[in-house]
N, C-alpha and C positions, 0 to 999 in steps of 0.2 A: 144152482149148486156150483156151476162152473166158476162163477164170480167169487164164491167163498174159497174155492180151491186156489184160485189165482192169488187172492189176498193172503192165504196161508203161505203159499210159495214165496211171495214177495216178503212177508214178515220173516220167514225162515232165512231167506237170502240176506235180508238186512241184518239179522242177528249174526250170521256167519261172517258177513263182511264188515261188521262194526269195528273189529280191530284194524281193518285195512284202510277204511275211509274216514270221513269227517269225525265220527263219534270217537275214534280211537284216542285222540289226545284228551278229549273230555273224560272218557272212561278211565284212561290211564291216570289222569290227574285226580279224578275222584278216588280211585283205589289207592293211590299213593298217599293221599291225605286222610284216609279212613282210619279212625281211632275209636276209643271207647265212647267219646261224646257223639260221634257220628252214628255209632251203633245204637245208642239210646235215642237219638233224634229221628231215626228212620222209622220208628214204631209209634203207634198210637193205640190206646185201648178203647174199648167201647164206651166207657163212661166219659172220657175226654171227647170222643167223637160226638156223642149226643149233645154235650154242652156247646160244641162248635156248630153243630147243625141248628140248634136253637137260635144261635146268634147269626146264622146265615154266613158264616166265615169259611165254609168248606164246600168243596165240590166232591161228592161221594160217588165213586165209580165202582160198579160191580163188573169185574172183568171176566166173568164166566161166559161159557158158550151160550148162544141164544136158547138152545134147548134146555139147558140148566135153568136159565133165567125164567123161561116160560113155565117150567115145572113148579118153581117156587122162587119168590123174590121178596126183597125188602122194598117197600114203597118209597123209602128214603133215597134209594140209589138209582143212578142212571146206568144202563147196561151198555158198556163198550167192551166187547170181548177182546181178550189179550191179542188175538191174532188180527184184530182190526184197528188196534190202537195207533199204529204208525200212520194209517190213512185218515184217522179221525182226530188228530191233535187239534185241529181248528175248533173243535167243540169244547175244548177245555179253556178255562179262565186262568191265565198266568198270574192274575192278581190275587187268586185264592189258593189256599192249601188244597191240594188234591189228595184224597185218601182213597187208596185202591183196596179192594176186598174180594175175597173168594171164601169158600167155606172154612178153610184153615188159614193158610197165608202163603203158600208156595207161589202160585201164579201172581198173587197180589204183590209180592216182593219183586218178582221179575218186572212187573209193570212199573213199580216204583223206581227201580234202577233205570229203566228206559226213560221214564219221565225226568228223572234227575239229570241224566246226561243231555236231555233236550232243554234244560233250563227251567223246568217247573219245580216248585217247592212241593214235594210229594212225600207221603208217608204211607205205610201199609197198616191195615187193621190187624194188630198183633193177635187178638183172640178170634179173628175171622168172623164171618157172617154167623156161624153157629154160636159164637160167644155173644154177639150182638143180639141174636134172637133170644138167647137165654136171659140177657139183661132186660130186654124190653117185654116183660110180661105184665099183664094187667095194667095197674095204675101208671107204671112207668111208660108204657106205650101211649096211654092216653095223654099223659103230661107232655110227651114229645109231640104228639099229633096236635095238641092244643097250642103249643108254642110255635109250631111251624105254620099255623094258619095265618094268612095275610091280614 
């Protein structure tokens, strides 16, 4: 537990210091160029995500806390909790689109902003994990599972 607390503290400090250190120019630059196209580009819906997952063109990251992930999960997603993301960037593929998700989209968008400032192409799941669960009922879940088989 001490390790998780230390990581949370490091992440919180990193967010607080972001405007002061290296990320500041990147974040300032990102925000100064933010427009309607960028607003549209930062989101992905469940239908588009499913198509990209079938093609293997996306890395899907569930950024919820481990306890939430253990209670219920999407088999399609890898769990990297938001507060562990800075320390686990090495697990992400810069050559793929990274899609972040949580039940709604608040933490997923924080993760997307962080990843964008670190040079990753990232979007957040606009309709959240709950929207994805609603989409993947019955035959749609089977079709995705069949497409994802090696």
